[in-house]
C-alpha positions as CSV (number, residue, x, y, z in Angstrom):
1,M,129.8,113.8,125.0
2,W,127.7,114.1,121.9
3,K,128.0,117.1,119.7
4,V,124.8,118.2,117.8
5,L,124.7,120.9,115.2
6,V,121.4,122.7,114.4
7,T,121.6,124.6,111.1
8,D,118.0,125.8,110.7
9,E,115.7,127.9,112.8
10,M,113.5,126.0,115.3
11,R,112.5,126.1,119.0
12,L,114.3,123.4,120.8
13,G,113.1,124.1,124.3
14,E,115.4,123.7,127.3
15,V,118.2,121.2,126.8
16,K,118.7,119.1,129.9
17,H,121.1,116.3,128.9
18,P,124.5,115.9,130.6
19,D,126.1,114.2,127.6
20,L,125.0,116.7,125.0
21,R,126.7,119.8,123.5
22,L,124.3,121.6,121.3
23,D,125.5,124.2,118.8
24,Y,122.5,126.3,117.6
25,R,123.6,128.1,114.4
26,P,120.6,128.7,112.2
27,G,121.2,130.1,108.7
28,M,124.6,128.6,108.2
29,A,125.9,128.8,104.7
30,R,126.6,125.5,103.0
31,E,130.3,126.1,102.8
32,E,130.5,126.7,106.5
33,V,128.5,123.6,107.3
34,L,130.8,121.5,105.1
35,Q,133.8,122.9,107.0
36,V,132.6,122.0,110.5
37,I,130.2,119.1,110.1
38,G,133.0,116.6,110.6
39,Q,133.1,117.5,114.3
40,Y,129.5,116.5,115.0
41,D,127.7,113.3,116.0
42,A,124.3,114.6,114.8
43,L,122.8,117.2,112.6
44,I,119.3,118.8,113.0
45,T,117.7,120.7,110.2
46,R,114.4,121.8,108.8
47,S,113.9,122.1,105.0
48,R,116.5,124.7,104.2
49,T,119.7,122.7,104.7
50,Q,120.3,120.2,101.9
51,V,121.7,117.1,103.5
52,D,123.0,115.5,100.3
53,A,125.7,112.9,99.7
54,G,128.5,115.6,99.7
55,L,127.5,116.9,103.1
56,L,127.1,113.4,104.5
57,E,130.5,112.4,103.2
58,A,132.0,115.4,105.0
59,G,130.3,114.4,108.2
60,V,132.9,111.7,109.1
61,N,131.5,111.4,112.6
62,L,127.8,111.8,111.9
63,K,125.6,109.1,113.4
64,V,122.2,110.7,113.2
65,V,120.4,113.3,111.1
66,G,117.2,114.8,112.6
67,R,114.6,116.5,110.3
68,G,112.2,118.8,112.2
69,G,108.8,118.1,110.6
70,V,107.3,115.5,108.3
71,G,109.1,115.4,105.0
72,V,112.7,114.4,104.4
73,D,113.0,115.6,100.8
74,N,116.1,117.5,101.6
75,V,117.9,114.4,103.0
76,D,119.5,111.8,100.8
77,L,118.3,108.7,102.6
78,E,120.2,106.3,100.4
79,A,123.5,108.1,100.9
80,A,122.8,108.2,104.7
81,S,122.1,104.5,104.7
82,R,125.3,103.7,102.8
83,R,127.3,105.6,105.4
84,G,125.4,104.0,108.4
85,I,123.8,107.4,109.3
86,L,120.3,107.1,110.8
87,V,117.7,109.6,109.8
88,V,114.7,110.5,112.1
89,N,111.8,113.0,111.7
90,V,108.7,114.0,113.8
91,P,105.7,113.6,111.6
92,E,103.2,113.6,114.5
93,A,104.3,117.0,115.9
94,N,102.0,119.1,113.6
95,T,98.9,116.8,113.6
96,R,96.8,119.1,115.7
97,S,97.9,122.3,113.9
98,A,97.3,120.8,110.4
99,A,93.8,119.6,111.5
100,E,92.9,122.9,113.0
101,L,93.9,124.8,109.8
102,A,91.8,122.5,107.7
103,W,88.9,123.2,110.0
104,A,89.6,126.9,109.9
105,L,89.4,126.9,106.1
106,L,86.2,124.9,106.2
107,L,84.5,127.4,108.5
108,A,85.9,130.4,106.6
109,V,84.4,129.1,103.4
110,A,81.1,128.1,105.0
111,R,80.6,131.5,106.6
112,G,82.1,133.9,104.0
113,L,84.7,135.3,106.5
114,V,87.2,136.5,104.0
115,E,84.6,138.1,101.7
116,S,83.0,139.9,104.6
117,D,86.3,141.0,106.0
118,Q,87.3,142.5,102.6
119,K,84.0,144.4,102.3
120,I,84.4,145.9,105.7
121,R,87.9,147.1,104.8
122,Q,86.4,148.7,101.7
123,G,83.8,150.6,103.8
124,Q,80.9,148.2,103.0
125,W,78.6,146.9,105.8
126,D,76.9,144.0,104.0
127,R,74.7,141.9,106.3
128,K,72.8,140.1,103.4
129,Y,75.4,137.3,103.1
130,L,74.0,134.0,104.2
131,G,76.5,131.3,105.1
132,L,76.2,127.6,105.9
133,E,75.7,125.8,109.2
134,L,77.6,122.6,110.0
135,N,75.1,121.1,112.5
136,H,73.7,117.8,111.2
137,K,75.5,118.1,107.9
138,T,77.7,115.4,106.5
139,I,81.5,115.6,106.1
140,G,83.6,113.3,104.1
141,I,87.2,112.7,105.0
142,V,89.6,111.2,102.4
143,G,92.5,109.7,104.4
144,L,91.8,108.7,108.0
145,G,95.4,108.9,109.4
146,R,96.6,111.1,112.2
147,I,95.3,114.4,110.8
148,G,92.2,113.0,109.2
149,G,91.3,111.3,112.5
150,Q,91.7,114.6,114.4
151,V,89.4,116.3,111.8
152,A,86.9,113.6,112.5
153,Q,86.9,114.4,116.2
154,F,86.4,118.1,115.5
155,A,83.4,117.2,113.2
156,K,81.8,115.2,116.0
157,G,81.9,118.3,118.2
158,F,79.8,120.1,115.6
159,D,77.3,117.3,115.6
160,M,78.1,116.3,112.0
161,R,77.7,112.9,110.4
162,V,81.3,111.8,109.6
163,L,82.1,109.6,106.6
164,A,85.6,108.5,105.5
165,Y,87.3,106.8,102.6
166,D,90.7,105.1,103.3
167,P,91.3,101.7,101.8
168,Y,94.4,101.2,103.9
169,I,92.9,101.8,107.4
170,P,91.3,98.9,109.3
171,R,87.6,99.2,110.2
172,S,88.5,99.1,113.9
173,R,90.1,102.5,113.7
174,A,87.0,104.0,112.1
175,Q,84.8,102.4,114.7
176,T,86.9,103.8,117.5
177,L,86.5,107.3,116.0
178,G,82.8,106.8,115.4
179,V,83.2,107.2,111.6
180,E,81.4,105.4,108.8
181,L,84.1,103.9,106.6
182,F,83.3,103.5,102.9
183,D,84.9,101.0,100.5
184,D,83.9,103.1,97.5
185,L,84.8,106.8,97.1
186,T,81.9,107.4,94.8
187,D,79.3,106.2,97.3
188,M,80.8,108.5,99.9
189,L,81.0,111.6,97.8
190,R,77.3,111.6,96.9
191,Q,76.5,112.2,100.5
192,C,79.0,114.9,101.5
193,H,78.1,118.5,102.1
194,F,81.7,119.1,103.1
195,L,84.8,117.2,101.8
196,T,88.4,117.4,103.1
197,V,91.4,115.4,102.0
198,H,94.3,114.2,104.2
199,T,96.4,111.8,102.2
200,P,100.0,111.9,101.0
201,L,100.5,112.8,97.3
202,T,101.2,109.5,95.5
203,S,100.5,108.1,92.0
204,E,97.3,106.8,93.4
205,T,96.1,110.0,95.0
206,R,97.2,112.5,92.4
207,G,94.1,114.0,90.8
208,M,91.8,111.6,92.7
209,I,89.3,114.4,93.3
210,G,88.7,115.5,89.7
211,R,85.7,116.9,87.8
212,R,83.7,113.7,88.0
213,E,84.3,113.4,91.8
214,L,83.5,117.1,92.4
215,Y,80.2,116.7,90.5
216,L,79.3,113.7,92.6
217,L,79.1,116.0,95.6
218,P,75.7,117.6,96.3
219,K,75.2,121.0,94.8
220,G,76.5,123.7,97.2
221,A,79.2,121.5,98.8
222,V,82.5,122.8,100.3
223,V,85.9,121.3,99.4
224,V,89.0,121.7,101.5
225,N,92.6,120.7,100.6
226,A,95.2,121.2,103.4
227,A,97.2,118.1,102.5
228,R,99.2,118.2,99.3
229,G,98.7,120.2,96.1
230,G,97.4,118.0,93.3
231,I,95.2,115.7,95.2
232,V,92.3,117.9,94.1
233,D,92.6,118.6,90.4
234,E,93.1,122.4,90.2
235,K,91.8,122.8,86.7
236,A,88.7,120.8,87.5
237,L,88.1,122.7,90.7
238,V,88.2,126.1,88.8
239,E,85.7,124.7,86.2
240,V,83.2,123.3,88.8
241,L,83.4,126.5,90.9
242,N,82.7,128.7,87.8
243,E,79.8,126.5,86.9
244,G,78.2,127.1,90.3
245,H,78.1,123.5,91.5
246,L,80.2,124.2,94.6
247,W,79.7,126.7,97.4
248,G,83.4,127.2,97.7
249,A,86.8,125.8,98.5
250,G,89.6,126.2,101.1
251,L,93.2,125.7,100.0
252,D,96.4,125.6,101.9
253,V,98.3,123.9,99.2
254,F,98.9,124.2,95.4
255,V,100.7,122.0,92.8
256,D,103.3,124.8,92.3
257,E,104.1,126.9,95.4
258,P,103.9,129.7,95.5
259,P,101.2,129.7,92.8
260,N,101.5,132.0,89.8
261,A,99.8,135.4,90.4
262,E,97.6,134.7,87.4
263,H,96.4,131.3,88.7
264,P,92.6,131.3,88.4
265,L,92.2,129.9,91.9
266,V,94.2,132.7,93.5
267,H,91.7,135.4,92.5
268,H,88.5,133.3,92.7
269,P,85.9,134.9,94.9
270,R,84.7,131.5,96.2
271,V,88.2,130.3,97.4
272,V,89.9,131.0,100.7
273,H,93.7,130.5,100.7
274,T,96.5,130.1,103.2
275,A,100.2,129.8,102.2
276,H,100.9,126.1,103.2
277,L,100.6,127.0,106.9
278,G,99.4,123.6,108.3
279,A,102.4,123.3,110.7
280,N,102.8,127.0,111.4
281,T,101.7,127.5,114.9
282,Q,103.8,128.5,117.9
283,E,102.9,125.3,119.7
284,A,103.6,123.0,116.7
285,Q,107.0,124.6,116.2
286,E,107.8,124.1,119.8
287,R,106.7,120.5,119.6
288,V,108.7,119.9,116.4
289,G,112.0,121.3,117.9
290,E,111.7,119.6,121.3
291,A,110.5,116.3,119.7
292,V,113.3,116.1,117.1
293,L,116.0,116.9,119.6
294,E,114.6,114.2,122.0
295,R,114.4,111.7,119.1
296,V,118.0,112.4,118.0
297,I,119.2,111.8,121.6
298,E,117.3,108.5,121.8
299,T,118.8,107.4,118.5
300,L,122.3,108.3,119.6
301,Q,121.7,106.2,122.6
302,G,120.9,103.2,120.4
303,N,117.1,103.3,120.1
304,L,116.3,102.7,116.4
305,A,112.5,102.8,116.7
306,H,112.2,106.0,114.9
307,A,114.9,105.7,112.2
308,L,113.6,106.2,108.7
309,N,116.4,104.2,107.0
310,T,118.0,100.9,107.5
311,G,119.7,100.0,110.8
312,F,120.7,96.4,109.7
313,D,124.4,95.5,109.8
314,A,126.3,95.8,106.6
315,E,127.1,92.0,106.4
316,G,123.4,91.1,106.6
317,L,122.5,93.7,104.0
318,Q,125.2,92.4,101.7
319,M,124.1,88.8,102.2
320,F,120.5,89.6,101.4
321,S,121.3,92.1,98.6
322,A,119.0,90.3,96.1
323,W,116.5,89.0,98.6
324,L,115.6,92.5,99.9
325,P,114.4,93.8,96.5
326,L,112.7,90.5,95.9
327,G,110.7,90.9,99.2
328,E,109.9,94.5,98.3
329,A,108.7,93.5,94.8
330,L,106.5,90.7,96.2
331,G,105.0,93.2,98.7
332,K,104.3,95.7,95.9
333,L,102.8,93.0,93.7
334,L,100.4,91.7,96.4
335,A,99.3,95.3,97.3
336,Q,98.2,95.8,93.7
337,I,96.6,92.5,92.8
338,T,94.7,91.8,96.1
339,Q,91.3,93.4,96.7
340,G,90.1,94.6,100.1
341,R,91.6,96.0,103.3
342,P,94.9,94.4,104.4
343,Q,94.6,92.5,107.7
344,T,97.5,90.0,107.9
345,V,100.8,89.6,106.1
346,E,102.5,86.2,106.5
347,V,106.1,85.9,105.3
348,S,107.5,82.4,105.1
349,Y,111.2,81.5,104.4
350,Y,111.6,78.0,102.9
351,G,115.0,76.4,103.0
352,E,118.2,77.2,105.0
353,F,119.5,80.8,105.3
354,E,123.0,81.4,106.7
355,K,121.8,84.5,108.6
356,N,118.5,85.4,110.1
357,P,116.4,86.4,107.1
358,D,114.1,88.7,109.2
359,P,115.1,91.9,107.3
360,I,113.4,90.4,104.2
361,A,110.0,90.7,106.0
362,S,110.7,94.4,106.5
363,A,111.3,94.7,102.8
364,V,108.0,93.0,102.1
365,A,106.3,95.5,104.5
366,K,108.0,98.4,102.7
367,G,106.7,97.1,99.3
368,L,103.2,96.9,100.6
369,L,103.3,100.4,102.1
370,D,105.0,102.0,99.0
371,Q,101.6,101.8,97.3
372,V,100.1,103.9,100.0
373,L,102.6,106.4,101.4
374,E,104.8,109.1,99.9
375,A,108.1,108.1,98.4
376,G,110.7,107.5,101.1
377,A,108.1,107.4,104.0
378,A,108.6,103.6,104.5
379,N,111.9,101.8,104.6
380,L,113.4,98.7,106.3
381,V,113.2,100.2,109.7
382,S,110.0,102.2,109.6
383,A,107.8,99.7,107.6
384,R,106.9,97.4,110.4
385,P,105.8,100.1,112.9
386,L,103.8,101.7,110.0
387,L,102.1,98.4,109.4
388,R,101.2,98.1,113.1
389,D,99.9,101.7,113.1
390,R,97.4,100.6,110.5
391,G,96.3,97.5,112.4
392,I,98.0,95.1,109.9
393,S,99.6,92.0,111.5
394,L,103.0,90.8,110.2
395,V,103.7,87.2,110.8
396,T,107.0,85.4,109.9
397,R,107.9,81.7,109.9
398,Q,110.9,79.7,108.8
399,V,110.6,76.2,107.3
400,E,113.7,74.1,106.7
401,Q,112.1,72.2,103.8
402,S,112.1,74.2,100.6
403,L,109.6,74.4,97.7
404,D,111.0,73.5,94.3
405,Y,114.0,75.7,94.8
406,R,116.8,75.7,97.4
407,Q,115.4,78.8,99.1
408,V,112.0,80.3,98.5
409,L,110.3,83.4,99.9
410,E,106.5,83.1,100.1
411,V,104.2,86.1,101.0
412,R,100.6,85.6,101.9
413,L,98.3,88.6,102.2
414,E,94.9,88.3,103.8
415,T,92.3,91.1,103.5
416,D,88.7,91.4,104.4
417,K,87.8,90.2,100.9
418,E,90.3,87.5,99.9
419,V,93.6,85.8,100.4
420,R,96.4,85.8,97.8
421,K,100.0,84.7,97.9
422,V,103.1,85.0,95.8
423,R,106.5,83.2,95.9
424,G,109.9,84.3,94.8
425,A,113.5,83.0,94.7
426,V,116.9,84.3,93.8
427,L,118.2,82.6,90.7
428,G,121.7,83.4,89.4
429,G,121.9,86.3,91.9
430,K,118.7,87.9,90.6
431,P,115.2,88.1,92.0
432,R,112.5,86.1,90.3
433,I,108.8,85.6,90.9
434,V,108.2,81.8,90.8
435,G,104.6,81.5,91.8
436,I,101.3,83.4,92.1
437,D,98.5,81.8,94.2
438,D,98.8,78.0,93.4
439,H,100.3,78.5,90.0
440,M,104.0,78.1,89.1
441,V,105.4,80.9,86.9
442,E,108.8,82.5,86.5
443,A,108.9,86.2,85.8
444,V,111.3,89.1,86.3
445,P,109.8,91.5,88.9
446,S,110.0,94.8,87.0
447,G,108.0,97.1,84.8
448,H,104.3,96.7,84.2
449,M,102.7,93.3,84.6
450,L,99.2,92.0,83.9
451,V,98.2,89.1,86.0
452,C,95.3,87.2,84.3
453,V,93.2,84.4,85.7
454,N,91.2,82.2,83.2
455,R,89.9,78.7,82.5
456,D,92.5,76.6,80.6
457,R,91.2,76.7,77.0
458,P,92.6,77.5,73.6
459,G,92.7,81.1,72.3
460,V,92.8,83.0,75.6
461,V,96.2,84.5,75.2
462,G,95.5,85.2,71.5
463,K,92.4,87.3,72.4
464,V,94.3,89.2,75.1
465,G,97.3,89.8,72.8
466,T,95.1,91.0,70.0
467,L,93.3,93.5,72.2
468,L,96.6,94.9,73.5
469,G,98.1,95.1,70.0
470,E,95.1,97.0,68.7
471,N,95.7,99.6,71.5
472,G,99.5,99.9,70.7
473,I,100.7,98.0,73.8
474,N,103.6,95.7,73.2
475,I,104.0,92.4,75.1
476,A,107.6,92.1,76.4
477,G,107.3,88.6,78.0
478,M,104.8,86.0,79.0
479,Q,104.6,83.2,81.6
480,L,101.8,80.7,82.0
481,G,100.8,78.4,84.8
482,R,97.9,76.0,85.4
483,D,96.7,73.6,88.0
484,N,95.6,70.9,85.6
485,P,94.6,70.7,81.9
486,G,91.2,72.3,81.4
487,G,91.2,73.7,85.0
488,K,92.0,77.1,86.3
489,A,95.0,78.8,84.7
490,L,97.0,82.0,85.3
491,F,99.4,83.9,83.0
492,V,101.6,86.9,83.5
493,L,102.2,89.4,80.7
494,A,105.1,91.9,81.0
495,I,104.1,94.9,78.9
496,D,106.1,98.0,77.8
497,E,103.6,100.6,79.1
498,R,100.7,101.1,81.5
499,P,97.4,100.4,79.8
500,S,94.7,103.1,80.0
501,E,91.7,102.5,82.2
502,A,89.6,101.9,79.0
503,V,92.0,99.1,77.9
504,L,91.8,97.6,81.4
505,E,88.0,97.6,81.3
506,A,88.1,96.1,77.8
507,L,90.4,93.3,79.1
508,R,88.1,92.6,82.1
509,G,85.2,92.5,79.7
510,L,86.7,89.6,77.7
511,D,84.6,86.4,78.2
512,V,87.7,84.3,78.3
513,L,89.1,86.0,81.5
514,E,87.9,85.6,85.0
515,R,90.1,88.3,86.5
516,V,92.7,90.9,85.4
517,D,95.0,92.8,87.8
518,L,97.7,95.3,86.9
519,A,100.9,95.8,88.8
520,A,103.8,98.2,88.4
521,L,107.1,97.0,89.9
């Protein structure tokens, strides 16, 4: 008999499982939870209950934590993993609701619904307002995942031309949805009468729609953000609205929530707001509760398909304690230095490993996805399914003969534009990069790294070092590799800080370099 405690409000539907005892006690104080949690096999929460290391330690019988909804910010995944507690969520349960809200905001802005409603309440009957039709207009969608794909389907129903920008989605998905997929955000923005964003908030997406991007939109465009606050630069949005370039904006999210009452967007006449209500429908809440309970039961039964943290045995994790971060680092490195849309990842293990090294491939997948998804979204268990969802193949192979070292991990990434590979080894118990493409190097996978390709000739490193020094960027380490004297060469610079875009452009403009890529590990 499994005992499951629910500490936050949610609709769980009818429980019909003979081996389940469900205690629904929403609103429990933390002290009370700590007193009783040791009796339970599973805990189900929303965002209120903080499932931190202390609570997990008190849950001496806990096997599963279920989080109703998408985010798991209130769950300490690392502490759960250390204690062998699996964590599951239900990110797909609110897809329809979130997409419908984005569409509602778009329509409300286009037709002036809020403004007209307010005037009627004030006793004004103003029929002079002219709104915008959607028919045969062009909508741009940034992020073509579950929610973005649903928005695309709505747009088709309005006879709109649908464009999308998502460098991590294969073209086959866009073709299935009947969407034109763009490789360049700038090219797409120039054509969009309506723009909506549906990406996680990451270092890559933060502020990605700024003043320049907003002015690339045709005059009179509508912008909607029902994803995460900060993807659309709030300061830039206020300025461009005030300057009259945009028709209006619809916002379900802010950087700081709730926003300050004096926030200029809160009172802007051309902005329609909702209070982060993307998942707030009766149907979504019912789906969330039923789905998370079902997922918790499946996980208790031994199905690890939906676990967000590691399910590998402690012995294997200990044996690969240095190889897992190496695999993750190689995945991160390739994701940042390889151009194009990922299609295939090939992970090769050279040499003899005492246990099946397959978990290392999961770490590689996690490293690749960490550049795309929100922190914590991908881990050793979820990374492979997430790759499959994006149409990216993961292939592994084991070769008894090693390469230069007793054991070597090689990762090859093929995109629609190029193929690159990196190699790594564990030396003295610590991860090391030992090769990039066909060049031997030895570098510590940490911090900011510049990977430069050039022809082997005198003075190359000097010019690069001079440019960096003139811009106050210190070089912490350097590794060089070449195929033959006078041929193609590659060198890796470890630097103390991330260069600005202007410095990167200056580096790429040097006549001695063929290519410059930046990676943060």
